[in-house]
C-alpha positions as CSV (number, residue, x, y, z in Angstrom):
1,M,-11.8,9.1,-4.8
2,M,-9.1,6.5,-5.7
3,N,-6.9,4.6,-3.3
4,I,-3.4,3.9,-4.7
5,Y,-0.9,1.3,-3.5
6,V,2.8,2.4,-3.5
7,G,5.3,-0.4,-3.0
8,N,9.1,-0.9,-2.9
9,L,9.6,2.2,-0.7
10,S,12.8,3.0,0.9
11,F,12.5,2.9,4.7
12,Q,13.5,6.6,4.8
13,T,10.5,7.7,2.7
14,T,8.1,9.9,4.7
15,Q,4.5,10.8,4.2
16,E,5.7,14.3,3.2
17,D,7.8,12.8,0.4
18,L,4.8,10.9,-1.0
19,Q,2.6,13.9,-0.6
20,A,5.0,16.0,-2.6
21,A,5.4,13.4,-5.3
22,F,1.7,12.7,-5.8
23,S,0.6,16.4,-5.5
24,Q,2.3,17.0,-8.8
25,F,-0.6,15.2,-10.4
26,G,-3.6,16.5,-8.3
27,N,-5.2,16.8,-4.9
28,V,-4.0,14.3,-2.3
29,E,-6.5,13.5,0.4
30,R,-4.4,11.2,2.6
31,V,-1.1,9.4,2.7
32,N,-0.6,6.4,4.9
33,V,2.9,4.9,5.2
34,V,2.3,1.4,6.7
35,T,4.4,0.6,9.8
36,D,5.0,-2.5,11.8
37,H,2.7,-2.8,14.8
38,D,5.4,-3.9,17.2
39,S,8.5,-1.9,16.1
40,G,6.9,1.1,14.5
41,Q,9.3,0.8,11.6
42,P,8.1,1.3,8.0
43,R,7.2,-1.8,6.1
44,G,8.1,-0.5,2.7
45,F,4.7,0.3,1.3
46,A,2.1,3.0,1.6
47,F,-1.4,4.0,0.4
48,V,-2.3,7.4,-1.1
49,E,-5.8,8.6,-1.6
50,M,-6.5,11.1,-4.3
51,T,-9.7,13.0,-4.8
52,R,-10.1,12.6,-8.5
53,T,-9.8,9.4,-10.4
54,D,-8.4,11.0,-13.6
55,E,-5.6,12.7,-11.5
56,A,-4.9,9.4,-9.7
57,E,-4.6,7.6,-13.0
58,K,-2.1,10.2,-14.2
59,A,-0.1,9.8,-10.9
60,I,0.0,6.0,-11.3
61,A,1.2,6.3,-14.9
62,G,3.7,9.0,-14.0
63,L,5.1,7.4,-10.8
64,N,5.1,3.7,-11.5
65,G,8.7,2.8,-12.2
66,A,10.0,6.2,-11.0
67,D,12.9,6.4,-8.6
68,L,12.4,7.7,-5.1
69,H,15.3,7.6,-2.6
70,G,17.1,5.0,-4.8
71,R,14.2,2.6,-5.1
72,T,12.0,1.9,-8.1
73,L,8.4,2.5,-7.1
74,N,5.6,0.0,-7.8
75,V,2.5,2.2,-8.1
76,N,-1.0,0.9,-8.9
77,E,-4.6,1.1,-7.9
78,A,-5.1,-0.5,-4.5
79,R,-7.2,-3.6,-4.4
80,P,-10.3,-3.4,-2.2
81,K,-9.8,-4.9,1.3
82,S,-12.1,-7.8,0.6
83,A,-10.0,-8.9,-2.3
84,R,-6.7,-8.8,-0.5
85,G,-5.9,-12.1,1.3
86,A,-9.1,-13.8,0.0
87,D,-7.0,-16.7,-1.3
88,R,-5.1,-17.2,1.9
89,G,-7.6,-19.4,3.7
90,G,-8.4,-19.4,7.4
91,F,-6.2,-20.0,10.4
92,G,-3.6,-22.2,8.8
93,G,-2.0,-25.3,10.3
94,R,-3.6,-28.7,10.7
95,R,-6.8,-29.2,12.6
96,N,-8.2,-32.4,13.8
97,N,-11.9,-33.0,14.5
98,G,-13.0,-29.8,12.9
99,G,-10.8,-27.5,14.9
100,R,-11.9,-29.0,18.2
101,G,-9.8,-31.0,20.6
102,R,-6.1,-31.6,20.5
103,W,-3.7,-30.6,17.7
């Protein structure tokens, strides 16, 4: 199983659109169009899970740079969750006294 990141999506792109595009290359297990928690609006990217790695690699090669709804897709293997944001640090902001006390 391979998880694929799909970026630069038009806000009109649906799960069905991505299912159809990726199904040309093999079996699609799941499509998740990421939405904003507050508004429910699409955030412009999605994740597609494909059953077979060889088919997923063909989908990446075939769809990266392709046009969908007037947008050029950015398609690549998704990084594991542990790798995303690892360089972002903790809570941000300035802390005095080890995070205790006043700001």
